ZAMARGU-4260 file (C-alpha; in steps of 0.2 Angstrom, whole numbers, plus 5000, padded with zeros to 4 digits):
<rodrens>
0) 5015/4918/5201 | 5028/4906/5194 | 5045/4912/5186 | 5040/4904/5169 | 5023/4912/5170
5) 5032/4929/5173 | 5043/4927/5159 | 5029/4922/5148 | 5018/4938/5153 | 5032/4951/5151
10) 5037/4943/5134 | 5019/4944/5129 | 5015/4962/5136 | 5031/4970/5129 | 5029/4961/5112
15) 5012/4968/5112 | 5019/4985/5114 | 5033/4983/5101 | 5021/4978/5088 | 5007/4990/5093
20) 5000/5003/5082 | 5001/5021/5089 | 4982/5022/5093 | 4984/5007/5105 | 5001/5012/5113
25) 4993/5018/5129 | 4984/5002/5132 | 4998/4992/5129 | 5009/5001/5141 | 4998/4998/5154
30) 4999/4980/5151 | 5018/4981/5152 | 5018/4990/5168 | 5005/4978/5176 | 5017/4963/5171
35) 5032/4972/5178 | 5022/4976/5195 | 5018/4957/5196 | 5036/4951/5196 | 5046/4953/5213
40) 5062/4953/5203 | 5057/4968/5193 | 5050/4977/5208 | 5065/4974/5218 | 5076/4981/5204
45) 5065/4996/5204 | 5066/4999/5223 | 5085/4996/5225 | 5089/5006/5209 | 5078/5022/5215
50) 5087/5022/5231 | 5103/5028/5224 | 5097/5036/5207 | 5084/5050/5203 | 5073/5048/5188
55) 5073/5065/5183 | 5092/5066/5184 | 5094/5049/5176 | 5083/5055/5161 | 5094/5071/5159
60) 5109/5060/5159 | 5102/5049/5145 | 5098/5063/5134 | 5110/5067/5121 | 5109/5084/5112
65) 5117/5085/5094 | 5116/5096/5078 | 5105/5088/5064 | 5108/5088/5046 | 5097/5103/5045
70) 5108/5114/5057 | 5095/5112/5071 | 5098/5106/5089 | 5091/5088/5091 | 5089/5076/5106
75) 5091/5058/5107 | 5089/5046/5121 | 5103/5034/5125 | 5100/5020/5139 | 5112/5019/5154
80) 5125/5005/5151 | 5120/4998/5169 | 5105/4986/5166 | 5096/4990/5182 | 5097/5007/5178
85) 5091/5006/5160 | 5077/4995/5165 | 5071/5007/5179 | 5073/5022/5168 | 5061/5014/5154
90) 5048/5009/5168 | 5048/5026/5175 | 5047/5035/5158 | 5032/5021/5153 | 5024/5026/5170
95) 5024/5045/5166 | 5016/5042/5149 | 5003/5030/5157 | 4998/5042/5170 | 4996/5056/5157
100) 5010/5066/5165 | 5020/5065/5147 | 5012/5065/5131 | 5018/5050/5120 | 5018/5058/5103
105) 5026/5074/5111 | 5040/5063/5118 | 5042/5054/5101 | 5044/5071/5092 | 5056/5077/5105
110) 5067/5062/5106 | 5064/5051/5090 | 5058/5064/5078 | 5056/5057/5060 | 5046/5062/5045
115) 5030/5051/5051 | 5025/5047/5068 | 5025/5028/5064 | 5045/5031/5059 | 5047/5039/5076
120) 5039/5024/5085 | 5050/5012/5075 | 5065/5021/5081 | 5058/5020/5099 | 5055/5003/5097
125) 5072/4999/5091 | 5082/5010/5103 | 5073/5008/5119 | 5059/4994/5119 | 5070/4980/5112
130) 5085/4983/5123 | 5072/4984/5137 | 5064/4968/5133 | 5082/4960/5132 | 5086/4966/5149
135) 5070/4961/5157 | 5071/4944/5149 | 5089/4942/5156 | 5083/4946/5173 | 5071/4932/5172
140) 5082/4919/5164 | 5084/4908/5179 | 5066/4905/5177 | 5070/4894/5161 | 5088/4894/5157
145) 5087/4884/5141 | 5075/4896/5133 | 5091/4907/5134 | 5104/4895/5127 | 5114/4907/5116
150) 5123/4894/5106 | 5107/4886/5101 | 5100/4903/5097 | 5116/4907/5086 | 5113/4890/5077
155) 5096/4895/5074 | 5100/4911/5066 | 5113/4904/5056 | 5101/4890/5049 | 5090/4904/5043
160) 5103/4915/5036 | 5106/4915/5017 | 5113/4927/5004 | 5099/4934/4994 | 5097/4928/4976
165) 5092/4937/4960 | 5075/4933/4953 | 5069/4940/4938 | 5057/4954/4941 | 5045/4946/4928
170) 5046/4929/4936 | 5043/4936/4953 | 5028/4945/4947 | 5020/4928/4941 | 5024/4920/4958
175) 5016/4933/4967 | 5001/4934/4956 | 4999/4915/4958 | 4999/4917/4976 | 4986/4930/4976
180) 4975/4920/4966 | 4976/4906/4979 | 4972/4919/4992 | 4956/4925/4982 | 4952/4907/4980
185) 4953/4904/4998 | 4944/4920/5004 | 4930/4914/4993 | 4928/4897/4998 | 4912/4896/5008
190) 4916/4878/5015 | 4932/4882/5024 | 4931/4886/5043 | 4938/4903/5049 | 4953/4893/5056
195) 4957/4884/5039 | 4955/4900/5030 | 4967/4910/5042 | 4979/4895/5041 | 4979/4895/5022
200) 4981/4914/5022 | 4996/4913/5033 | 5004/4902/5021 | 5001/4914/5007 | 5008/4928/5017
205) 5024/4917/5022 | 5028/4912/5004 | 5025/4930/4998 | 5037/4938/5010 | 5049/4924/5007
210) 5049/4928/4989 | 5052/4947/4993 | 5066/4944/5004 | 5074/4932/4990 | 5081/4921/5004
215) 5083/4904/4995 | 5082/4895/5012 | 5067/4903/5018 | 5058/4901/5000 | 5062/4883/4999
220) 5055/4880/5018 | 5039/4891/5014 | 5036/4881/4998 | 5035/4865/5007 | 5023/4872/5019
225) 5013/4881/5006 | 5012/4866/4993 | 5006/4854/5007 | 4994/4865/5013 | 4985/4866/4996
230) 4990/4849/4988 | 4973/4842/4992 | 4963/4856/4984 | 4963/4851/4964 | 4956/4870/4961
235) 4972/4876/4965 | 4984/4865/4957 | 4986/4876/4941 | 4993/4889/4953 | 5004/4877/4962
240) 5011/4872/4945 | 5015/4889/4939 | 5024/4893/4956 | 5033/4876/4955 | 5039/4878/4938
245) 5046/4896/4941 | 5055/4891/4958 | 5062/4875/4950 | 5069/4887/4935 | 5077/4898/4946
250) 5085/4883/4956 | 5074/4888/4972 | 5068/4871/4975
</rodrens>
């Protein structure tokens, strides 16, 4: 398999696990492990690291014990600083879960205990899967160096960064209501293809979330996409006019 394909496969599989619902975790873990097994850079890392480290000992060293606010002893998993050891630890952990040796919900409860299982999973994603993804991509960066141009990435982050603005709650409610009307009109349109419907609903979601973030730059960008998506549909112009008037009144477009 070509390196660029390896990079794409790994990224897709780990993203699938990161975005996974709890009910689909085991299936997505299997996909990640298959992608790891298909890449020689990864398998070589595992072989070499396991020559000098023991998974059980590594897991014990990565386990931090502390006293919680409720005065009860809690555990937390801290990945090793060394990238190869961290990568290997996560692969071994996922393998344990995949083969049924370790129950995933019990694991979350032990190391990432929160009020709800979904919150525990979010903690697992933030503290384990996202660093694991970064390490894996770094190991494959030679496959497509331009894809890992940090300066370009930093410029992109800066471009989308903006200080949130204040939007009157009444105005926000009117905009969101108009977007919802557009959404309902789209869903009821029997002429549109499934692809057209999905694209229009995507723009509704994009503008809705931009408004909720109150990020002026994102609002302006999403508005351009939104209005151009629906400008040829006269039945929707009344809703576009409502949104346009409010955004102009708020100096957002």
